N, CA, C and O of each residue as an XYZ file, in Angstrom:
332
protein
N       2.285     20.432    -20.226
C       2.621     18.997    -20.344
C       4.110     18.757    -20.777
O       4.653     19.336    -21.718
N       4.770     17.703    -19.853
C       6.145     17.620    -20.056
C       6.405     16.599    -21.173
O       5.424     16.134    -21.752
N       7.456     16.265    -21.475
C       7.642     15.306    -22.462
C       7.391     13.829    -22.235
O       7.042     12.984    -23.059
N       7.677     13.679    -20.762
C       7.121     12.232    -20.233
C       5.745     12.152    -20.428
O       5.291     11.128    -20.938
N       4.857     13.252    -20.040
C       3.456     12.976    -20.154
C       3.060     12.945    -21.516
O       2.143     12.154    -21.741
N       3.576     13.706    -22.672
C       3.407     13.452    -23.878
C       3.674     12.236    -24.397
O       2.843     11.721    -25.144
N       4.757     11.642    -24.118
C       5.220     10.279    -24.538
C       3.961      9.121    -24.233
O       3.520      8.263    -24.997
N       3.515      9.484    -22.637
C       2.610      8.426    -22.337
C       1.461      8.530    -22.974
O       0.923      7.478    -23.319
N       0.803      9.818    -23.286
C      -0.355      9.756    -24.035
C      -0.064      9.291    -25.465
O      -1.010      8.772    -26.058
N       1.025      9.393    -26.063
C       1.345      8.705    -27.381
C       1.539      7.221    -27.423
O       1.395      6.546    -28.443
N       1.861      6.780    -26.300
C       2.064      5.298    -25.970
C       0.496      4.884    -26.000
O       0.089      4.054    -26.814
N      -0.292      5.468    -25.133
C      -1.669      5.057    -24.850
C      -2.296      5.012    -26.157
O      -2.872      3.990    -26.530
N      -2.213      6.167    -26.954
C      -2.764      6.119    -28.466
C      -2.395      4.839    -29.082
O      -3.271      4.077    -29.493
N      -1.274      4.589    -29.160
C      -0.525      3.435    -29.983
C      -1.178      2.227    -29.507
O      -1.632      1.392    -30.289
N      -1.237      2.112    -28.224
C      -1.721      0.814    -27.567
C      -3.254      0.752    -27.965
O      -3.668     -0.348    -28.332
N      -4.094      1.759    -27.934
C      -5.437      1.630    -28.297
C      -5.729      1.188    -29.839
O      -6.641      0.435    -30.181
N      -4.734      1.830    -30.741
C      -4.695      1.499    -32.068
C      -4.524      0.054    -32.311
O      -5.253     -0.616    -33.042
N      -3.294     -0.468    -31.506
C      -2.995     -1.828    -31.746
C      -4.195     -2.782    -31.067
O      -4.457     -3.875    -31.568
N      -4.735     -2.398    -30.167
C      -6.066     -3.285    -29.336
C      -7.108     -3.256    -30.496
O      -7.664     -4.305    -30.822
N      -7.384     -2.085    -31.124
C      -8.634     -2.165    -32.181
C      -8.074     -2.957    -33.363
O      -8.760     -3.832    -33.892
N      -6.996     -2.703    -33.734
C      -6.461     -3.334    -35.094
C      -6.420     -4.874    -34.810
O      -6.825     -5.600    -35.718
N      -5.992     -5.432    -33.694
C      -6.192     -6.824    -33.381
C      -7.319     -7.306    -33.226
O      -7.523     -8.466    -33.583
N      -8.321     -6.542    -32.659
C      -9.604     -6.961    -32.679
C     -10.366     -7.114    -34.023
O     -11.196     -7.992    -34.262
N      -9.955     -6.111    -34.881
C     -10.603     -6.038    -36.509
C      -9.935     -7.258    -37.115
O     -10.615     -7.988    -37.836
N      -8.784     -7.514    -36.907
C      -8.129     -8.560    -37.731
C      -8.276     -9.871    -36.999
O      -7.932    -10.855    -37.654
N      -8.680    -10.070    -35.875
C      -8.779    -11.274    -35.212
C      -7.486    -11.725    -34.657
O      -7.329    -12.935    -34.497
N      -6.623    -10.975    -34.370
C      -4.995    -11.216    -33.951
C      -5.188    -11.093    -32.408
O      -5.205     -9.975    -31.894
N      -5.337    -12.248    -31.646
C      -5.288    -11.865    -30.146
C      -4.008    -11.518    -29.831
O      -4.016    -10.725    -28.889
N      -2.727    -11.819    -30.284
C      -1.437    -11.422    -29.786
C      -1.335     -9.953    -29.872
O      -0.834     -9.293    -28.961
N      -1.889     -9.337    -31.152
C      -1.721     -7.949    -31.214
C      -2.645     -7.147    -30.347
O      -2.340     -6.007    -29.996
N      -3.768     -7.721    -29.996
C      -4.807     -7.260    -29.155
C      -4.237     -7.051    -27.702
O      -4.359     -6.041    -27.008
N      -3.627     -8.156    -27.412
C      -3.043     -8.338    -26.060
C      -1.948     -7.299    -25.776
O      -1.875     -6.631    -24.746
N      -1.066     -7.246    -26.870
C      -0.059     -6.311    -26.841
C      -0.465     -4.881    -26.679
O       0.226     -4.094    -26.033
N      -1.640     -4.526    -27.291
C      -2.259     -3.234    -27.449
C      -2.775     -2.967    -25.943
O      -2.390     -1.943    -25.379
N      -3.611     -3.837    -25.300
C      -3.947     -3.860    -24.018
C      -3.061     -3.442    -23.093
O      -3.295     -2.578    -22.247
N      -1.746     -4.204    -23.271
C      -0.707     -4.243    -22.248
C      -0.114     -2.513    -22.446
O       0.111     -1.764    -21.495
N       0.008     -2.245    -23.517
C       0.579     -0.771    -23.743
C      -0.331      0.217    -23.031
O       0.096      1.094    -22.279
N      -1.541      0.030    -23.302
C      -2.499      1.053    -22.757
C      -2.499      1.018    -21.150
O      -2.581      2.043    -20.472
N      -2.388     -0.432    -20.554
C      -2.332     -0.535    -19.123
C      -0.909      0.144    -18.455
O      -0.840      0.780    -17.403
N       0.181     -0.185    -19.376
C       1.434      0.571    -18.816
C       1.298      2.165    -19.046
O       1.873      2.896    -18.239
N       0.656      2.665    -19.977
C       0.467      4.140    -20.224
C      -0.291      4.613    -18.880
O       0.158      5.533    -18.196
N      -1.339      3.996    -18.591
C      -2.236      4.417    -17.605
C      -1.357      4.520    -16.220
O      -1.406      5.520    -15.503
N      -0.633      3.493    -15.959
C       0.165      3.233    -14.774
C       1.215      4.454    -14.715
O       1.424      5.138    -13.714
N       1.813      4.596    -15.921
C       2.916      5.864    -15.945
C       2.222      7.044    -15.724
O       2.719      7.869    -14.959
N       1.079      7.283    -16.302
C       0.143      8.511    -16.184
C      -0.157      8.761    -14.570
O      -0.113      9.883    -14.064
N      -0.452      7.615    -13.879
C      -0.782      7.685    -12.529
C       0.372      7.978    -11.653
O       0.195      8.632    -10.626
N       1.617      7.510    -12.009
C       2.856      7.963    -11.399
C       3.275      9.409    -11.787
O       4.116      9.989    -11.101
N       2.815      9.894    -12.670
C       3.060     11.437    -13.145
C       2.275     12.158    -11.994
O       2.823     12.948    -11.224
N       0.887     11.808    -11.936
C      -0.138     12.631    -11.085
C       0.352     12.606     -9.765
O       0.374     13.639     -9.097
N       0.877     11.172     -9.178
C       1.231     11.026     -7.938
C       2.475     11.985     -7.670
O       2.516     12.638     -6.627
N       3.421     12.059     -8.558
C       4.467     12.703     -8.426
C       4.281     14.281     -8.303
O       4.839     15.012     -7.484
N       3.383     14.644     -9.287
C       2.941     16.270     -9.026
C       2.176     16.283     -7.838
O       2.238     17.405     -7.335
N       1.470     15.490     -7.172
C       0.881     15.946     -5.882
C       1.708     15.968     -4.916
O       1.546     16.822     -4.045
N       2.820     15.023     -4.820
C       3.948     15.224     -3.828
C       4.679     16.252     -3.845
O       5.054     16.771     -2.794
N       5.009     16.729     -5.047
C       5.815     18.029     -5.448
C       5.003     19.211     -4.785
O       5.581     20.036     -4.078
N       3.621     19.271     -5.038
C       2.933     20.214     -4.680
C       2.611     20.431     -3.071
O       2.562     21.515     -2.490
N       2.429     19.282     -2.576
C       2.522     19.205     -0.958
C       3.785     19.699     -0.382
O       3.840     20.408      0.623
N       4.951     19.230     -1.170
C       6.176     19.572     -0.379
C       6.380     21.173     -0.527
O       6.914     21.832      0.366
N       5.954     21.682     -1.616
C       6.246     23.270     -1.968
C       5.092     24.141     -1.038
O       5.359     25.268     -0.620
N       3.863     23.518     -0.787
C       2.810     24.273     -0.083
C       3.081     23.968      1.371
O       3.150     24.902      2.171
N       3.240     22.708      1.763
C       3.278     22.394      3.267
C       4.587     21.780      3.472
O       4.430     20.563      3.377
N       5.829     22.073      3.715
C       6.860     21.363      3.855
C       7.005     20.699      5.273
O       7.626     19.647      5.417
N       6.420     21.344      6.278
C       6.402     20.807      7.633
C       5.811     19.453      7.448
O       6.457     18.488      7.856
N       4.619     19.268      6.860
C       3.735     18.088      6.779
C       4.370     17.008      5.907
O       4.144     15.802      6.003
N       5.119     17.548      5.122
C       5.878     16.519      4.129
C       6.977     15.883      4.693
O       7.315     14.773      4.283
N       7.706     16.576      5.777
C       8.916     16.145      6.459
C       8.320     15.214      7.535
O       8.947     14.200      7.840
N       7.063     15.525      8.167
C       6.630     14.727      9.252
C       6.141     13.426      8.622
O       6.378     12.353      9.176
N       5.463     13.497      7.474
C       5.111     12.352      6.543
C       6.280     11.482      6.359
O       6.257     10.294      6.681
N       7.278     12.051      5.857
C       8.470     11.303      5.397
C       8.950     10.559      6.599
O       9.176      9.350      6.546
N       9.107     11.259      7.667
C       9.555     10.627      8.989
C       8.809      9.645      9.484
O       9.448      8.747     10.033
N       7.569      9.532      9.457
C       6.608      8.622     10.055
C       6.749      7.417      9.002
O       6.859      6.315      9.539
N       6.763      7.427      7.685
C       6.916      6.566      6.609
C       8.317      5.825      7.091
O       8.223      4.635      7.392
N       9.446      6.384      7.169
C      10.600      5.856      7.569
C      10.700      5.096      8.876
O      11.285      4.019      8.988
N      10.051      5.773      9.907
C      10.027      5.003     11.112
C       9.039      3.655     10.845
O       9.370      2.597     11.380
N       8.068      3.699     10.180
C       7.116      2.494     10.116
C       8.081      1.361      9.208
O       8.100      0.162      9.487
N       8.826      1.939      8.141
C       9.679      0.754      7.504
C      10.748      0.270      8.416
O      11.052     -0.922      8.446
N      11.267      1.074      9.084
C      12.476      0.685      9.933
C      11.853     -0.392     11.131
O      12.509     -1.381     11.459
N      10.565     -0.098     11.718
C       9.961     -1.114     12.374
C       9.724     -2.251     11.917
O       9.939     -3.285     12.550
N       9.200     -2.198     10.638
C       8.781     -3.433      9.690
C      10.127     -4.409      9.464
O      10.051     -5.634      9.381
N      11.313     -3.679      9.383
C      12.365     -4.159      8.702
C      13.078     -4.970     10.019
O      13.548     -6.101      9.898
N      13.079     -4.216     11.280
C      13.481     -4.927     12.466
C      12.667     -5.930     12.916
O      13.292     -6.812     13.504
N      11.420     -6.106     12.837
C      10.676     -7.515     13.066
C      10.778     -8.605     12.265
O      10.430     -9.758     12.523
N      11.367     -8.094     11.092
C      11.821     -9.259     10.017
C      12.600    -10.163     10.707
O      13.072    -11.141     10.127
């Protein structure tokens, strides 16, 4: 677990605590802030997972990674030109 992943788990825990405390105290602003933190932490965690998957693909199958990147670049260039 890297530092970023640890911080993400910690941020998610703080968000859950804020959400629960806001619900317990009847403070909708605190509850919304907690839900926002949890949502951001889950999005950041998904980015870490996607980054790990891309890194593993690049290491295991570099040719597939290069072809995929080339096709993505070509598709973006075609979309840019049609604009």
